[in-house]
C-alpha positions in Angstrom: 20.4 27.3 164.2 17.5 25.1 164.3 19.7 22.4 163.7 22.6 23.4 166.4 19.7 23.2 169.0 18.3 20.1 168.3 21.7 18.7 168.0 22.5 20.3 171.6 19.1 18.8 172.7 20.1 15.3 171.8 23.6 14.9 172.6 22.5 16.3 176.0 22.2 13.5 178.1 25.1 11.7 176.7 27.4 14.9 177.7 25.8 14.9 181.2 26.6 11.0 182.0 30.0 11.0 180.6 30.4 13.9 182.8 29.0 12.9 185.6 31.2 12.4 189.0 34.3 14.5 187.0 35.1 17.6 188.3 34.3 19.7 185.8 30.8 18.5 185.6 29.3 22.2 186.6 31.8 24.0 183.9 30.2 21.5 181.0 26.7 21.6 182.4 27.1 25.5 182.6 28.1 25.7 179.0 25.4 23.1 177.8 22.6 25.7 179.4 23.7 28.5 178.4 23.6 26.8 175.0 20.6 25.7 175.2 19.1 28.9 176.4 20.6 31.6 174.7 19.2 33.7 171.9 17.2 31.5 169.6 17.1 28.5 171.2 13.6 28.6 172.0 12.5 29.0 168.4 13.6 24.7 167.9 9.7 24.9 168.8 7.9 28.1 168.5 9.0 28.3 164.6 7.7 24.5 163.8 5.1 23.7 161.7 4.4 20.2 162.7 2.6 20.8 166.3 2.5 16.9 166.7 5.9 16.9 166.5 6.7 19.4 168.5 4.2 18.1 171.6 5.8 14.6 171.1 9.2 15.6 171.6 8.5 18.4 174.7 8.5 16.2 177.3 11.9 14.8 176.6 13.3 18.2 176.2 10.9 19.6 179.6 13.2 16.3 181.4 16.6 17.7 179.7 16.1 20.9 180.9 14.9 19.9 184.3 18.1 17.2 184.7 20.3 20.2 183.8 18.7 22.3 186.2 19.2 20.0 188.8 22.8 20.7 188.1 22.3 24.0 187.8 19.6 25.3 190.3 20.8 29.0 190.1 20.9 28.9 186.1 18.2 31.7 185.8 18.1 31.0 181.8 17.4 26.7 183.2 14.5 28.2 185.5 13.3 30.4 182.6 12.9 28.3 180.1 12.1 25.2 181.7 9.5 26.8 183.6 7.9 28.4 181.1 8.3 24.9 178.6 6.0 23.4 181.5 3.0 25.9 181.3 3.2 26.0 177.5 3.4 22.5 177.3 0.4 22.0 179.8 -1.9 24.5 177.9 -1.0 23.4 173.9 -0.9 19.9 174.8 -3.0 18.5 177.6 -5.4 21.3 178.8 -5.6 22.0 174.9 -6.5 19.2 173.6 -8.8 17.9 176.4 -10.4 20.5 175.6 -11.8 19.6 172.2 -13.1 16.5 173.2 -16.7 15.1 173.0 -18.8 16.3 176.9 -19.3 12.6 177.4 -15.6 11.6 177.1 -16.1 13.0 180.6 -13.8 10.9 182.8 -10.8 11.5 180.6 -11.3 15.4 180.2 -11.2 15.6 184.4 -8.3 13.2 184.5 -6.9 15.9 181.9 -7.6 19.0 183.2 -5.9 17.7 186.3 -3.1 16.8 184.5 -2.9 20.1 182.9 -3.4 21.6 186.5 -0.4 20.0 187.9 2.0 21.2 185.4 1.4 24.6 185.5 2.1 24.9 188.6 5.3 22.5 188.7 6.3 25.1 186.4 5.1 27.9 188.9 6.5 26.8 191.0 10.3 26.8 189.1 9.9 30.1 187.9 8.8 31.7 191.7 12.2 29.9 193.0 13.5 32.4 190.1 12.2 35.0 191.1 12.9 34.5 195.0 17.2 33.9 193.7 16.7 36.9 191.9 15.2 38.9 194.7 15.5 36.9 197.8 12.2 37.1 200.4 10.2 37.7 197.1 8.0 34.8 197.6 7.3 35.3 201.4 6.5 39.0 200.6 3.9 38.0 198.1 1.9 35.3 200.4 2.1 38.8 203.1 1.2 41.4 200.6 4.2 43.2 200.8 4.9 42.6 197.3 5.6 46.2 196.4 8.9 46.9 196.8 10.3 43.8 195.3 8.4 44.6 191.7 9.8 48.8 192.7 13.4 46.6 192.2 12.1 44.8 189.1 14.1 45.4 185.8 12.6 44.5 181.8 14.7 41.0 181.9 12.6 40.1 184.2 9.4 40.1 182.6 9.4 36.9 180.6 9.6 35.4 184.5 6.7 37.6 185.5 4.9 37.0 182.9 4.7 33.1 182.4 4.9 33.1 186.4 1.3 34.8 186.1 0.3 32.7 183.0 0.5 30.0 184.9 -0.6 30.7 188.0 -3.9 31.4 186.4 -4.5 28.9 184.4 -4.1 26.5 186.8 -6.5 28.5 189.1 -9.2 28.1 185.9 -8.9 24.6 186.0 -9.8 24.8 190.1 -12.0 28.1 190.9 -13.0 26.8 194.2 -9.2 26.7 195.2 -9.0 29.5 197.7 -5.4 29.4 198.0 -4.9 30.5 194.3 -7.7 32.3 194.9 -6.6 34.9 197.1 -2.7 35.3 195.0 -5.2 36.7 192.1 -4.3 40.8 193.4 -0.2 39.5 193.8 -0.7 38.0 190.5 -2.8 41.1 188.8 0.1 43.3 190.7 2.4 41.5 189.1 1.3 41.0 185.7 1.0 45.1 185.5 4.4 45.4 186.7 5.5 43.3 183.7 3.1 46.1 181.5 4.9 48.7 182.6 8.4 47.4 182.1 7.7 46.2 178.7 4.3 46.5 177.4 5.6 45.0 173.8 6.5 42.1 175.4 6.4 39.6 172.8 4.2 41.5 170.1 1.6 42.0 172.4 1.3 38.6 174.6 0.4 40.7 177.8 -2.5 42.5 175.8 -3.4 39.3 174.4 -3.2 38.1 178.2 -5.4 40.4 179.4 -8.0 40.4 177.2 -8.6 37.1 179.2 -7.7 38.1 182.7 -10.4 41.3 182.5 -13.1 39.9 180.9 -12.9 36.2 182.6 -12.7 37.4 186.4 -16.2 39.3 188.3 -15.6 42.4 189.0 -14.6 42.2 192.4 -11.7 40.0 191.3 -10.6 42.8 188.7 -12.4 41.8 185.7 -13.5 44.5 183.6 -14.8 44.3 180.1 -14.1 48.2 178.9 -10.2 47.1 179.7 -10.7 43.7 177.9 -11.6 46.1 174.8 -8.8 48.6 175.0 -6.3 45.5 175.4 -7.5 43.5 172.1 -7.2 46.7 170.0 -3.9 47.0 171.1 -2.9 43.8 170.7 -4.0 43.7 167.3 -1.9 46.4 166.8 1.4 45.1 168.5 1.1 42.3 166.1 0.3 44.1 163.1 -1.8 41.2 162.0 0.6 38.1 162.4 -1.2 37.0 165.2 -4.0 34.7 165.4 -4.4 34.3 169.4 -6.2 37.6 170.4 -8.7 37.3 167.0 -10.0 33.8 169.4 -9.1 34.5 172.9 -11.7 37.6 172.2 -13.8 35.4 170.3 -14.1 32.6 173.3 -13.5 35.2 176.4 -16.2 38.3 175.3 -17.8 37.1 172.6 -19.2 33.8 174.4 -20.5 35.0 177.2 -22.1 38.0 175.5 -23.4 35.7 173.2 -22.4 37.8 169.9 -22.1 34.9 167.5 -21.2 37.3 164.7 -18.5 39.0 166.1 -17.4 35.2 166.9 -17.4 34.4 163.7 -16.3 37.0 162.2 -13.0 37.0 164.5 -12.3 33.2 163.6 -12.2 33.8 160.3 -9.4 36.2 161.1 -8.1 34.4 162.8 -7.6 31.4 160.0 -6.7 34.4 157.9 -3.6 34.8 159.3 -0.3 33.2 157.3 1.4 31.7 160.1 4.9 31.7 158.0 4.4 35.7 157.8 5.8 35.3 161.7 8.3 32.4 161.7 9.1 32.8 165.1 5.7 32.0 166.4 4.6 29.8 163.4 3.7 26.8 166.1 1.7 29.5 168.4 -0.2 30.5 165.4 -0.3 27.3 163.6 -2.2 26.2 167.2 -4.5 28.8 167.8 -5.9 28.6 164.0 -6.4 24.7 165.4 -8.9 26.3 167.8 -10.3 28.9 166.1 -11.6 25.6 163.2 -13.0 23.8 166.2 -15.4 26.5 168.1 -16.6 27.6 164.6 -17.6 23.9 164.1 -18.8 23.4 167.5 -20.7 27.2 168.1 -24.0 25.0 168.8 -22.7 24.0 172.0 -21.4 27.6 172.9 -24.1 29.7 172.2 -28.0 29.5 173.0 -30.8 29.6 170.2 -28.1 28.9 167.2 -30.1 28.6 163.9 -28.8 26.0 161.8 -28.4 28.5 158.9 -26.0 30.6 161.4 -23.3 28.2 161.6 -21.2 25.9 159.5 -20.5 22.6 160.9 -17.8 21.6 158.7 -15.6 24.3 158.3 -11.9 24.2 156.8 -9.2 25.9 155.6 -10.6 27.8 152.6 -14.1 28.4 154.2 -12.4 32.2 155.0 -12.1 32.6 151.4 -15.3 32.6 150.8 -16.1 35.1 153.7 -18.2 38.1 153.0 -15.6 40.6 154.2 -16.3 44.1 154.8 -13.2 46.9 153.9 -13.7 47.5 157.7 -12.9 44.0 158.7 -9.4 44.4 159.1 -9.6 47.6 161.1 -8.7 47.8 164.7 -11.2 49.7 165.4 -14.0 47.5 164.2 
């Protein structure tokens, strides 16, 4: 399946040029679009073990999807895939790496954060077009505060579209918190995320719960922040992922433990993130590898996040095998701990 998807992706440009101007163009591009957005197509990226390879390949893949989308603007599979790939690429391969640069690289950090913000918004624009095509007037209703009636008509199949629209929008806002337009949309985004959770609470093995940890822990109370709810969704994310996802541990460590200055829990959960076997869940192998890279960075740079941290409290050269030496308690794997 993976080889087939790669062949389709690489050969797509040739097909489009050969068919340019032909009467069967739309039929052929629709067939290619269906193949590239069908079941299992995304695992060619998410199931890979080489993050650099995927990071280098995604820009071309995104441009291919955009070219197809230009010829098939109503294709919901292309809308979702293109929009979500832009959001994922911005997060995993633009914002993620730049956040790990030294603070002295302030110019590069500023430029790349701005690039990530624009990529998020580019993806969101595509995703919102999908919602508006499925439910004409959706975007106008959102701007006018009349979204409830539209959300009431959404179905479980719409959950990925809702989820990635919210994820991309809030990621862009996190990089530009003084943007009033994005800030004013938080109640609308909250309603969309809540509806997605109602329709499919187990979406992608607890991905919405994981997102809710960041959502409730990061926002101030007047915008919907709630530390208690962050704790609840963290427990649910662990339960639904069945211990096969490193992401929830990393999210909690950064979003909850750092503001609380709780280094012990921070270290404990990042250590547990490193203990996850990426090969145990092949479809999300890449996500776990990237999450574990972030976990190592946070452990190695804990002094940047915690005040009055003694040298003996942290390890500045944490590697893949260090978690084997961690002093585990039997309760460390207990979701209620």
